[in-house]
C-alpha positions in Angstrom: 0.0 0.0 0.0 1.4 3.4 -1.0 1.1 6.6 0.9 0.6 8.9 -2.1 -1.7 8.4 -5.0 -1.3 9.5 -8.7 -4.2 11.0 -10.7 -4.9 9.3 -14.0 -7.7 9.4 -16.5 -9.7 6.4 -17.7 -11.2 7.0 -21.1 -14.9 6.3 -21.6 -16.2 7.1 -25.1 -17.5 10.6 -25.0 -15.9 11.6 -21.7 -13.0 11.2 -19.4 -13.3 9.9 -15.9 -10.8 11.3 -13.4 -9.7 8.5 -11.1 -7.2 7.9 -8.3 -4.8 5.1 -8.7 -2.1 3.5 -6.5 0.3 3.7 -9.4 -0.5 0.1 -10.5 -3.9 -1.1 -11.6 -6.1 -0.3 -8.7 -8.5 2.6 -9.1 -10.8 4.3 -6.5 -14.4 3.2 -7.1 -16.4 5.7 -5.0 -15.6 8.7 -7.1 -16.8 6.9 -10.2 -20.0 6.0 -8.4 -20.5 9.6 -7.4 -19.7 10.7 -11.0 -22.6 8.6 -12.3 -24.9 9.7 -9.4 -25.2 6.3 -7.9 -25.3 5.1 -4.2 -21.8 4.0 -3.2 -23.0 1.7 -0.4 -25.3 -0.2 -2.8 -22.6 -0.5 -5.5 -20.0 -1.7 -2.9 -22.4 -4.4 -1.7 -23.0 -5.5 -5.3 -19.3 -5.6 -6.1 -18.5 -7.7 -3.0 -21.0 -10.3 -4.2 -19.5 -10.7 -7.7 -17.0 -13.5 -8.4 -15.3 -11.4 -11.1 -14.7 -8.4 -8.8 -11.3 -7.8 -7.1 -11.4 -5.2 -4.5 -8.6 -3.8 -2.3 -7.5 -0.6 -0.6 -4.7 2.0 -1.0 -3.8 5.2 0.8 -4.6 8.6 -0.6 -4.1 12.2 0.6 -7.4 14.0 0.8 -8.0 17.7 0.1 -7.6 18.4 3.9 -4.1 17.0 3.8 -5.0 13.8 5.8 -4.2 10.3 4.6 -7.2 8.0 4.2 -7.7 4.5 2.9 -9.6 4.3 -0.4 -11.6 1.3 -1.6 -10.5 0.3 -5.0 -10.9 -2.2 -7.8 -8.5 -3.5 -10.4 -8.8 -2.6 -14.0 -10.6 -5.8 -14.9 -13.2 -5.1 -12.2 -13.7 -1.5 -13.4 -14.2 -2.6 -17.0 -16.8 -5.2 -16.1 -18.6 -3.0 -13.5 -19.1 -0.2 -15.9 -20.5 -2.6 -18.4 -23.1 -3.8 -15.9 -24.3 -0.5 -14.6 -28.1 0.2 -15.1 -28.2 3.1 -17.5 -31.7 4.0 -16.2 -30.3 4.5 -12.7 -27.4 6.8 -13.4 -27.6 10.5 -13.6 -29.5 11.6 -16.7 -26.7 13.7 -18.0 -24.3 10.7 -17.8 -26.6 8.2 -19.6 -25.5 8.8 -23.1 -21.8 8.3 -22.4 -22.5 5.1 -20.4 -24.6 3.8 -23.3 -21.8 4.4 -25.8 -19.3 2.6 -23.5 -21.7 -0.4 -22.9 -22.4 -0.7 -26.7 -18.7 -0.9 -27.4 -18.2 -3.4 -24.6 -21.0 -5.6 -26.0 -19.4 -5.4 -29.5 -16.0 -6.4 -28.0 -17.4 -9.4 -26.1 -19.3 -10.5 -29.2 -16.2 -10.4 -31.3 -14.1 -12.2 -28.6 -16.5 -15.1 -28.1 -17.8 -15.5 -31.6 -14.9 -14.4 -33.9 -12.0 -15.4 -31.6 -10.4 -12.0 -31.3 -11.1 -8.3 -31.1 -8.9 -5.2 -31.7 -9.6 -1.9 -30.2 -9.8 0.8 -33.0 -7.8 3.1 -30.7 -5.0 0.5 -30.1 -1.4 1.6 -30.3 1.2 0.1 -32.6 3.1 -1.6 -29.8 -0.1 -3.3 -28.7 -0.7 -4.6 -32.2 2.8 -6.0 -32.2 2.2 -7.7 -28.9 -0.9 -9.4 -30.4 1.1 -10.6 -33.4 3.9 -11.9 -31.2 1.4 -13.8 -29.1 -0.2 -15.4 -32.2 3.2 -16.4 -33.6 4.1 -18.0 -30.3 0.8 -20.0 -30.3 1.5 -21.2 -33.9 5.0 -22.3 -32.9 3.4 -24.2 -30.0 1.0 -25.9 -32.5 4.0 -27.0 -34.6 5.8 -28.3 -31.6 2.8 -30.4 -30.7 2.7 -32.4 -33.9 2.7 -36.1 -33.1 1.5 -35.4 -29.5 -2.1 -34.3 -30.3 -4.7 -35.8 -32.6 -4.1 -34.3 -36.1 -7.7 -33.1 -36.6 -7.7 -31.3 -33.2 -4.3 -29.8 -33.9 -5.2 -28.6 -37.3 -8.4 -26.9 -36.0 -6.4 -25.1 -33.3 -3.8 -23.9 -35.8 -6.6 -22.6 -38.1 -8.2 -20.7 -35.3 -4.9 -19.1 -34.2 -4.1 -18.1 -37.8 -7.6 -16.6 -38.3 -7.2 -14.6 -35.1 -3.9 -13.2 -36.3 -5.6 -12.1 -39.6 -8.6 -10.7 -37.8 -10.9 -13.3 -39.5 -13.2 -16.1 -38.5 -11.7 -19.6 -38.8 -13.3 -21.8 -41.4 -13.4 -25.3 -39.9 -14.9 -28.6 -41.0 -17.7 -29.2 -38.5 -16.3 -32.5 -37.3 -12.9 -31.1 -36.7 -13.9 -28.3 -34.4 -12.3 -28.7 -30.9 -14.6 -30.0 -28.2 -13.7 -30.0 -24.6 -15.5 -31.9 -21.8 -15.8 -28.7 -19.7 -17.4 -26.7 -22.6 -19.8 -29.6 -23.3 -20.9 -29.4 -19.7 -21.3 -25.6 -19.9 -23.7 -26.2 -22.8 -25.9 -28.2 -20.5 -26.7 -25.2 -18.5 -25.5 -26.6 -15.2 -25.1 -24.3 -12.2 -21.5 -23.7 -11.3 -21.6 -25.9 -8.1 -23.2 -28.8 -10.0 -20.9 -28.5 -12.9 -17.8 -28.7 -10.7 -19.2 -31.7 -8.9 -19.7 -33.8 -12.0 -16.8 -32.5 -14.1 -14.0 -34.8 -13.0 -16.0 -38.0 -13.1 -17.6 -37.0 -16.4 -14.2 -36.5 -17.9 -13.0 -39.9 -16.7 -16.1 -41.6 -18.1 -15.8 -40.0 -21.5 -12.1 -41.0 -21.6 -13.1 -44.6 -20.8 -15.8 -44.6 -23.4 -13.3 -43.2 -26.0 -10.8 -45.9 -25.2 -13.5 -48.6 -25.5 -14.5 -47.2 -28.9 -11.1 -46.4 -30.4 -8.8 -48.7 -28.6 -6.4 -45.9 -27.6 -6.6 -43.0 -25.1 -7.5 -39.6 -26.5 -4.7 -37.2 -27.3 -4.1 -34.3 -24.9 -4.0 -30.6 -25.6 -2.5 -27.8 -23.4 -5.3 -25.5 -22.3 -4.7 -22.0 -21.0 -6.7 -21.4 -17.8 -8.2 -18.1 -16.8 -5.6 -17.9 -13.9 -2.7 -18.0 -16.4 -1.9 -21.7 -15.7 -1.7 -24.3 -18.4 -3.3 -27.7 -17.9 -3.3 -30.7 -20.3 -6.8 -31.8 -21.1 -8.2 -34.6 -23.3 -8.5 -33.4 -26.9 -11.8 -34.2 -28.6 -13.5 -32.9 -31.7 -17.1 -32.4 -32.8 -16.9 -35.9 -34.3 -16.8 -37.2 -30.7 -19.9 -35.3 -29.6 -22.2 -38.4 -29.9 -19.8 -40.2 -27.5 -20.0 -37.4 -24.9 -23.8 -37.3 -25.4 -24.1 -41.0 -24.7 -22.1 -40.7 -21.5 -24.2 -37.7 -20.5 -27.5 -39.6 -21.1 -26.3 -42.7 -19.2 -25.1 -41.0 -16.0 -26.4 -37.4 -15.8 -29.5 -36.7 -17.8 -32.7 -36.3 -15.9 -35.2 -39.1 -16.7 -37.9 -38.1 -19.1 -41.5 -38.8 -18.0 -43.6 -40.5 -20.7 -46.7 -38.6 -21.8 -49.7 -39.7 -19.9 -47.6 -41.3 -17.1 
């Protein structure tokens, strides 16, 4: 925790929010709440309940010269929080700029999840170079994995990486699209607690069924986790979906009542 803050500006389309930062990535949240005319206590309670929110404190020198602790969130929390504010509850003169920000945030999320990548139109050259370097490193990893991962899965991953680097959408044969056990479970709409409770055993049962059908264990693929770690997971493709579905129906699907029963 530092004793002196530094004033910075966080750009929101159409305006500029003056924030206080600890010189790293924490920004004071209460001034933003006041800027939008919202109740700080209510917003603080909401943030504490969100799994994506990271909140901490740092020291700042107030106008009266006294040092006080300030509640702050990291940059990731700030970005997500602004995207989830209710535009109808903020001050009327701030609604237009919040709408512009949230519309851009929605476009960015859509491009990230459905096109594989997104580039901010205001991005600097060094940031573009970093994206290119990252894509090149991922392609080299795909090349190094030849012989270790099922060819169909590896080719699909390489096509996706290449498309992301070109700012395009990857064209893949339907059966060659990568399919992971955890994403399959996500598609079933399970609540987080339930999904975690069945994930490990589901993965083992799918692997067993795969071995019984093909006579060999599925290849493995290094998966980047949200916490920055890399974990090897079994590499399936859409061609294996019927196998995953059969395991799901046998062990996890809710029994269907017959009409008239």
